[in-house]
N, C-alpha and C positions, 0 to 999 in steps of 0.2 A: 165307573167314574173314580178320577184319582182322589186320594185324599186331599191334595192341594186345591183341587177344582171345589170340593164339598166346602173346605175351610173358607175359600173366597166367596161362594154363595152365602154361607151363614154371616160372613161379616158384612156382606152387602144387605142381607135382610135386616140384620142388627143396626146398620146405618141408616137404612130407610126408616125404620121403627123410631130410631132416635130422632131423625130430622121431623117426622111427622107429629112427634110427641112434644118437641121441644122448640121449634122453630118455624115460623109461618114465612120466613124470608128465603128459605132454601127451596129454589125451584129449579126447573130444568136440569142441567148437568150437575147442579150442586148435590141432587140426589143421587147422583151415581159416584159421589166420592165414599170412600170406604175407609174404616179404621183397620190398620195393619198392626201386627205383633210388633213389639219394641225392636228398633233397628231397622224395620223394612217400611216400604212406602212404594205406592203405586206411582210410576215415573214415566215420562218421556224424554229421551235425549238424543243429541244428534248434533249436527252443524249446519250453519247457514252460510251459503256461498253468493257469490256474485252472480249475475245472470249467466255467465259463462260456465258455471258449476264447477269451476277450478280454484278460485282464489277465495279463501274464507273471509267472512264479514264479521268484525267485532263490533260491539255496542249496538246490536240489533236488538229490538225489543220482541220476545216472543211470548204469546199468551194463548190461552184458551178462552174464547169469547163464550158467554152465557146468555147471549141475546145477539140478533142480528147487528152486522157491523155497518155503520153509516158510510155512505159515499162521501169522498172528500169534497168540499165546496170548492167550485172552480176558482181560479185566480189567487194572487198572492194573499196570505193570510198571516196573522201574528198570533200563534198558539202561546199559551202560557206553559213554561216548562214544569213539567211534573203532572200535568193534566193527564189523567188516565185515558188511554185509547178508548174508542168507541167498542161498543158490543159487551159492556159490563163483564170485564175480565174476570175469570174465576181464579185462575193461577197465572203467573207470569214470571219472567226472568229477563235477563239481558245477556248476550253472548259474550264469551270471552274472547281473548286476542286470536284464537284459532278458530273462531266461529263455533264453538261448541256451546251447548246449553243443557240444562236439565230441569224439566218441569216436574216437582214434586206434588204429591197429593192430587194427581190427575184423576179425572173421572174414569171409570171403568165401563168398557162397553165398545160397541162398533161404531164407526164413522165419527169419531171424535174431531171436531174442528180445531184448526190451529192457525194462528195468524203470525206472520213475521212482519215487522213494519220498522222502518227507519225514515222519519220525516214523511216525505211524499213517496218513498218506495214502500210498496206493501203487495203481500201476496196472502190469499186466503187458501188454506189447504185442508185436506181431511186426512187424518190418520186412521187406516182401516180399522184397527181394533186395539184395545189395550187390555192387559190381564192384572187382575187384582194382586197388589203387593209385589209386583214384578216390574222390571223396566222394558220398556218398547224402545226400539231405535228408530230414528225418522230423521233423515236428512232433507234440507230443502235448499232452493236457490231463488234468488229474486226474479222478477217476470223478465223475459226476454222482449215482450211486447205487451201492448194494453190488453189483448185478450187473455194474458196469464194472470194480470193484477195490475197495480196502479204503478206509473212511471212518472217522475216529476216532469212537468211540462218544462222544456228548456229552450232558450233562444241563443243561438250561436251567431255573432257578427264574425264571419270567417275572415281571417286575415292571410295574406300570402306568406308569411314567415312561420306560422306555426298552425299545424292541421290538428287542433285538439279533438276534433270530431271522431279521428281515427281512434282515440284511445277510447271512447264511448262505444265503437264498434268492436274493439277487442275485449271490452268489459262484457260483451255478450249481448248488446241490445241488437235485435234484427235490423236490417237495412229498411224494412217498410216502415220503421218508425221515423226515419229521416226524411222530412217533407219540407216543401215550402209552407208558410203560414196557412196558406189555404187549404193545405191537405190535412189527413187525419192523423198524422203521426204526431209523437210526443215531442221530438226534437225538431226544431224549426231552424232553417238557414236564413240569414240576412246577409247580404252582401256588403262588404265595408266600402265606406265612401272613397277613400284615398287608395288604399292598396288592398283590393279585395282578394279573397282566396277562392275557395270551391263553392260552386252552385249546386243547387238540386236541378234547377232547369234553366233555360236561358231567360226565364222571368223572373227568377229569385228576387224579391224586392230589396232594395237599398236599405241600409241600416237607418236612415232618417225617418222611415217609417215607423221605427221602433223607438228611436231616441226622444223624439220630440212629443210623443203621444203617451201620456201616463197611462190611458185605457189600454192601449195595445200593450205596453210594457208591463202593466199589472195583471196581464192574463196569464204570466208565466210564474213558474216557481224558482227558477234559476236563469241568470243571465251570464253567458260566457264570452269574454273579450280577450281573445289572444291577440298576440302582437302583429302588427301591420307593418312594421320596419322602420316606422319613423314617429315622433311624438307629435301627431297631428292634434291641433288644439281643438277643442269642442265649444260650442256656443253655450251661453248661459242657459238657454232653454234645456238643451241637452243634459248639461250637468244637474240641472233641478230634477229633471225626470230620473236620472240615476240616483240621486240621492233619497228622492222619494220612494222609489222602488225598494231600495234596501231598508229604509226607515219602516216600511209597511210590513216587513218580514221577508222580504226577497232575499236570495242568495246569490252572490255575485263572485265569479271567478275572473281575476285579470292577470296580466303578465306583462313584462318587459316593457314596452312603450306605452302600455294602457295606464301607466301611472297617471296619465294626463287627466284621467276622471277624477282623481283626487287631489292633485297638486295645487289646482286652483279652485277648489271647491271646500269651503269651510262649512262644517269643522272637520271633515274628512282630512283636510290638509294638516291637521295636527296629529294624526295616529302616529306618525314618525317624523323625523327631521330631514325633509327632501333635500336632496342635492343632486340633480339630474346628470347623468352622463359622467359619473365618477370614473368608471372604467367599463370596458365590455369585451367580450370575446374570450374570457379566461375559462379554464376548466380546473376541477381539483376534487379534493374530498371534503365532504359536508358533515357536520356534526348534528344529530338530531337532539332537540332540547328536552331532555329526559326530566328535567325539572317540573314539567307539565306532567300531570297523571296521563293525559291523552299523548304526549310525547313519548311515554314509557310504551305506550301500547303501540304507537307508530314504530318505534326502534324494533319492538320484538316482532311486529307483523312483516316488516321488511326482511327482516332476516328468516322469517318463516317462509314466506314467497320467493326467496332467492335473490332479492333486490340488494342484499347486503351481506357480506361474509362476516363483518365484524359489528357486534351490536352497537347501534347508534351511529355508525359510519356508512356513508355510501358515496359512490362517485356521480358528480353531476357536471354537465357541460353546457357550453353555449350561454354563458352567464353574463349579467350585467349588474351595476350596482348604482342606484338612483337615490339612495339616502343614507344618512350616516348612523343614526341611532333609531330605536325604537322607544315610544313613549307609552308608558303604562296607562291603561290596562290592556293595550295591544299585545298579543301573544306572539312571542317568536317560535317557529318551529324548526328552522334549519338555518345552521351558520356555516360559512365556508370557512375551512381551516387555512387561513392565510394572514398570519400576523402582521405581515408588511402592509397590507390593504386594511387592517384593523379588524380581521375577522368578520367581514360584513354578513348581515343577515340575508339569506336567500328567500325566506317565506315567512309571511306573517298573516294572522287573521285579526280583524276586530269585530265586535258585536255592534248592532245598531238598534234603535237610535243611540247615539252616543249621549251617556250620562242618564239614559232612561233606566226606570227600576224594572221594565219588562224588555229586554234586548232581545227581541226575536228574529231580528235579521243579522246577516254575517256577510262579511267581505274577505276574501281570500286573495292575497297578491304574492305572486312569486316573481324571482328575478332570472328564471331559466326558460328556455324553450322546452317543451315536451316533445314535440316532433320537429326535425329538421329536414323537410321534403327533398327527397332526391331528384324530384322533377319540379318545374315552375308549376305551381299550383292556382295561379291567378286565374279565375273563371273556369278551372277544370270541372267537370260534372262528377259529383260525388258518385260512386267512391274511389274514382280513378286515382286520386292522391294518396290513397291509403296502402301502405305496403302489407303484404300478406306474410307478416313476420311475427315470432312471438314477441311478447310484451318486453320491453326494455326494463331496466330499472327505474328510469325516470316516467315511463308511461304508468308503472306500478304504483310510484308515489302519487301520481295525479289521481289514479283510481282512487287510492284510500283517501286522498284529501276530498275528493268529491263526495264520496259517501258520508264522510266526516262533515262536510260543508253543508250537505242537505238533510243531516238528521237534527232531531229536536232534543239531543242529549240523552241522558239515561244512564250513562256509565258513572259509577261512583267515583269519589275523589278522594285522596289521602294528603293532607297539608299538615305541616310544609313538605317538601321534597328531601330534606335532610335536616340533622340536628347535629351540632358539634357540642360535646360535653365539656369540652376544655380539659383543664388539667385535674386529675383525681388521684388521690392517694392510693397506693396498691392495697388491695384487700378491702376497701371501704366503698360502699356503694353510694353514687352520686345522688344528687337531688332528681326527682321525677321530671322528665320531659313529657309533653303531651302532644300527640298526633290527632288530628280531626279526621274522622272518616264519616264522609257525607253521602247518603244515599238519594241519587238525582233519578232514580228509576220511579215509574208510575206505581210500582208495588213496593210492599214492605220488603225490606232486606235485612240480612242478618250476616255479621262477621262470623265465619265459621272457624277461622283461625288466625292467629298472630304469631309467627316465628321469626327469630332472629339468629343471625350468625355472629361470631365473635363474641366477646365479653360483655354482652348486653342481654338484657331481658325485657320481655314485652307482655303486656297484659291489657286485653280489652274490658272497658268499663261499661257495663249495660248496653251491649252491642248486639243485642238479640231483638228482632223484630222491629228495626227501625223504620218508622214511616217515611213516605216520600218528602223529600226535602229536608228531613231531619238529620241530625249528625250524633255521633258518640266519639268517646276519646279512646285512644290506644296509649296507655302509660308505658313509658321506656326507662330503663336506668342502664348504667354503666358501672361495673365493677371490675376494674383492670387487675389483671394477674400479672403482666410483666410491665417493666419500664418500656417508656416510648409509645409512638403513635399506635393506635388501635382502630381498625375499620371493621364495619359490620354491615348488614343489610336486614331492614325490617320487611317482612312480606306479610301483607294482610290479604287473606282469601276471604272473598264475600260473594255470593250468588255466582259462583264460578268464574269471577273476576279477580285476578291477581295483581295487587298495587304494591309497590316497594317504595322505601326510603332509605337514604344512605346516613349511616350511623358512625360518627368519629369521635375520638377522645384521645387523651394522652395520659398514660400511667406515670405517675410521679412518686418520689419517696414521701413518706409520712411525716418525716422530720427534715427541716431545713436548718442551715446554719449561716450566720453572717457575723462578722465580713468574711470573705473567702481568703483573706490574707491579712496577716498582721506583720507591721513593720516596726522594730523597736529602735532603729537607728543606732548611734554608735554609744557604745557603754564600755567603762572601764572593765579589764579582765577582772574576774572575780565579783564586780558588783552585780546587782539584780533590778529587774523592773518587770512590772506586771501589766497586762492588757486582757480583755475579755471577749469571748465569743458567745453570741446569743443563739441557743437552740428553740426552735419554735415547732410545736406539733399543729400542722396543717390539716390533721385528719378530723373526722367527726367522732372519734374514740380515743381513748388514752392508749398510748404506746410505750412500751418497756424501753428504759434507757439503756442503751448498748454500752459496753466497756468501750475505753478509749486508749489509743496508743499515741505516744509522742515521741520524736526523734530529735538528736541533736542536743545542744545546750539548752534544753527547754524542759519544763516539767508542767503538769496540768492538774487542777483540782476543780470540781464542779459542785453546785448545790442542787442537782437535778434530781435526786432520789432515786427511788426503784422505777418509777414510771413518770411519764409527763402526760397530764391530763389534755384533752381536747382544747385546742385553741390557747394552751399555755405556753410561756416560754421559761427558761432557765439559763443559768451563766455557767460558763466554763472559764476559769481564770488560768492563763498561760504566764509562767514566769520565765524569764530570760536570764541566764547566768553565764556569760562567756567564760570559756575556760582558756582561750587562746586568742591572739590577736587576727585581725582579718574577718572576711566574710564568715558567718556561722549560719548555716540554713538548718531548717527542720520541717517537720509536718506533724500536724495534728490530725487525727482521723478516727473514725469509729473502727473499733476491733472486729466488728461483725461483718460477714460478707452478705447478710441478708438484704435483698433489694429495697426493702422499706427504708434501709439506713443508707443507700447510695447517696453520695454526694455530701455527706457529713465529713468535710475536710477543709483544711486551711493550711495554706503554706507560711511558713515563719520564717523570718529573716531578721538579722542584726548583724553588728559589727563589733568586735572586741578590739578595744584600742589601748596603747600603753605608751611609754616613753623611756628613753635610756639616757644615762648620765655618764660622762667620762671627764677626767682631768688630765691635761697635759701642760707641765710634767707632773708626774705623780709624787716627786720628791725633789729635796734641794737642801743646801746649807747655807749658813750665814753667821755673821758675828753678831752677838747680842746687840741690839741697838741699830741693826741695819735691816730694813724691810725687805721681804721677798715675795714674788708673786707667781701664780699659775692661772691656768684657764679652764672654767668648766664648760662643758658642751652638753646641751640638752636637745635631744633628737626625738621627734614625734614617731610614732609607730602605727601604721593603718588608719592614718587620718586623725590622729589624736590632735585636739585643738582646745584643750581646757586650760584655764588660768593656773599656773604653777608658782609656789613660792620656794625661793632657794634661800638657804640657810648655812652657816658655817660654825662650828663649835670654836669657842675661844676659852676654854678652861685651863690653858698653859698660863702659869704665872707671868704677868708683866707682858702678855702677848694678846693680841686681838687679830680677828680674821674678818675681813669685810668685803662684801660683793658689789659690783659695778651695777648689778641688776637684783631687785628683791622679788618682784612679782611681774610676770610676763606670761603671753600666749605663745607657746613654742610651735608656730604653725610650720616652721622649717627649723633645720638645725640653727640653734641659738647659743652664742657664747656670752660668757659673763666672766670679767677678771676678777680673780680673788686676791686680795693683799693681805699678807701676814706681816704684822708689825710687832718687834721684840724691844726688850728695854735691857740696856746694860746695868751692870751693878754700879760703875761709878758715872758721875755726870760727865767725866772725860772720858771719851770713847778710847780703849786701848791701853789705859793707865797700867804701869809695871814693867818689869824686867823685859818682859817680852817686847814692849813698845820701844825702850831703850835700845835693844839691840838693833833693832831696823834702823833706828835713826843714826847710831854709831856707824852703820853700814854705809849710810847715805855720806856722812862726814868724811869716813875713810875713802869712799870712791871719789869724792869731790877733791881731797888732797892729791891722790894719786894723778887725777886728770891736771892739777895744778902743775906737778913736778914734769909731767911729759910735755906740757905746753909752754913751760916757763920761758924757754929760750926764744919761742916764735910768737908768744902771745904779746899783745900790746899792753902797754900799762893799765889801761882800763879793763881789760879782760883779766889780768892778775889781780887787781883789786877787787873785782867783783868775786871771782872765785874764793878769795880768802874770806871775803865777808860770809859766803854760804858756809864755809867750813866753820868758822868761829860760830855761826848761829847754830848750826846742827849740834856742835859740840855743846853748846849752852843749853839747849833743849834737852839733849840727852842727860846732861848733868843734872837737870831740874827733876827728870823721872826718877833717878836715882838716889836723890836726897831731898831733903827738905820736907815741908808738910804734905800729906796725902790728900787727894780731891774728895769732894763730898760723895756719899752714896745715894742712890735711888732707893726709896723705901720699898718698892716692889719691882722685882728686876727679874729677867728671865735668866735662869742659871744655865750652864752648859749642859748640853745633853741631847737625847733623841726624842723627838715628840711626834704625835700623830693628831692630825686635824681632820674631823669629819665633816664632810659636805653633804647636805640633805635637800633633796628636791620633791614636793608633794603638791598633789592636786587637792587633797582632801581625802582622797581614798587610797591612791597609789601613792607609794613612798619608795624612792630609791636614794642609795647612799654611795659616797665615794671616799677614800681616805687620801690624805697627802701626808708624807713622811717628811720632818724636817730635822736637820742636825745642827745644833747651835754651839758655837765656841765663844769664850769671853776670856781674854788674857790681859 
């Protein structure tokens, strides 16, 4: 006998003794559970498949009963979600997306019972034997007929546009289960009133036998209403029976024109905003709504079975659109990628009774055909309408949807499906966000791991041994390492089931500055002005103050100190001192290249302004006592537009300099006339020999003119010229003799003088000089 077997026997004896001594409730298979060394367990693992043995089934409850399993009660029922399955489960779990399961702490021995159940789908099996502290592999598939196990009782109102019964056949249900209601099969045909599809026999009853009789309809678990090709209205009695069936816990599948069962049937008419016949006949690619935990499973499953090549995307055809939007809490499953049409929803479900605390019924509606019969299937005898081909992606979608529709839940959920942490400073950890993991299984469950990708972290909080219907939190944080958008995925593994949520956030600098630019406007060359920039620490901890650089005609000082505390601000003072005219630009920025300081920058701008002064002419000469003038021109540079004052020195004795403008704004070249007045020594200007000489010349000239013209001039002319000569001689004689004229006390003597012209705006000052030569004889 091997050492391992001996060890297992000893463990079994020890366990039996422990149970016998310590607990009176451990009976049956409980007595066959053993304690294993650390890290080991007795387990059964495998996969659960559809009846065809090919397609894996997720969210199937797998358990080992410790008592006989009860038969299902016939007819529609309203189970309470989370209620343990019958048979006093000893251990149990729920299958993952690939149908896999693992039962831990399984009993040791031969012929261990095992149950797989999803709603009214159920099969009871026997595991030939298990080995202590080892794993036993065991795969299973749902029953092909009622001799292998339980199959939901399904009523199909066949329509001539969509032969959905063919999908059930491809799922693996034997043809013997398709019968008229009077037969023993679990799938019964009713012929549509308006546009019937296939029949079982020529006596297959009309749908009216089903629609108007609640007792007949309520004998079923599932009602399937495929498209009949037109929106045939239903009577009030039919609509009432339909709603009563769903509210009692019935499961309904409807497609295309079968919207008529809800469109005028309150409150079902409010699950979406109906707008019949928006469009039809289109095809395209659809997106699975992975914001639903169940949607994540569907997206993965479709890819697993080959119905999709890109996660969450699949091609669908023969589409309609009969509503605009979905109203919460209706669940959107599938959306057509067609922005022009508003990305219409192609499949939704809602639970019933609406607004009830225990919603045990469910309605699934889709806007696509599953089957497109290649032959006219009206009144064709089943299964002649069904093609013997491999399942299409659309058929596989219905396969998944039907098992999901008929299940009673059990799969855990993770909410929300995404979190955006927003902006977060580099190197600092965000506030914690919480995800809620909820155990919907009938058994206690535990989160075995919570992992993340990207700059995120996750930690389950008390997520071990969570009771049915209870929840625990997954704490998540974001610590960015680079600037810009970051994405990651939270993956929570529990009971063989992986759920994911999307994580997003944006890494930002820890310090911000404002404003992003400073404009100083126009400033005299050489003058200065200051403005401030505010630096703020937006991180949760102190950040060292970086060195700063500044360029152009600018300088910077700050009161920031060595570091800036969390949430605090400090000031940087920028001084502008233009060294020339025109636009003067510069930049203030952090001198560090560390990403945490990225964005600490400001554009600096200002304009240096000035003006010029010119005189024309710049020199002249005059006789003392005679005024002389020049013109001063003040021209602005680079937009100078300040008030200026113009002045002219008058320090020359007996002289003044005055301007036509004293204060003005030279927005353009502006002129001012400068007048220089001088004073003669004598009150008679030109007194002295010099003045007589000129007058003698006048007299002499007049005399000569008289001699030339004496013969031809008239008497009057000769007399006039003589008077001029005599007057001139008289004036000249008075300058050479007699009493001298009076003198001015303050007079301008002959010489060369300089006058200074000054223009100033209070800061800028410009001067020009005028040279004047003065004579006095």
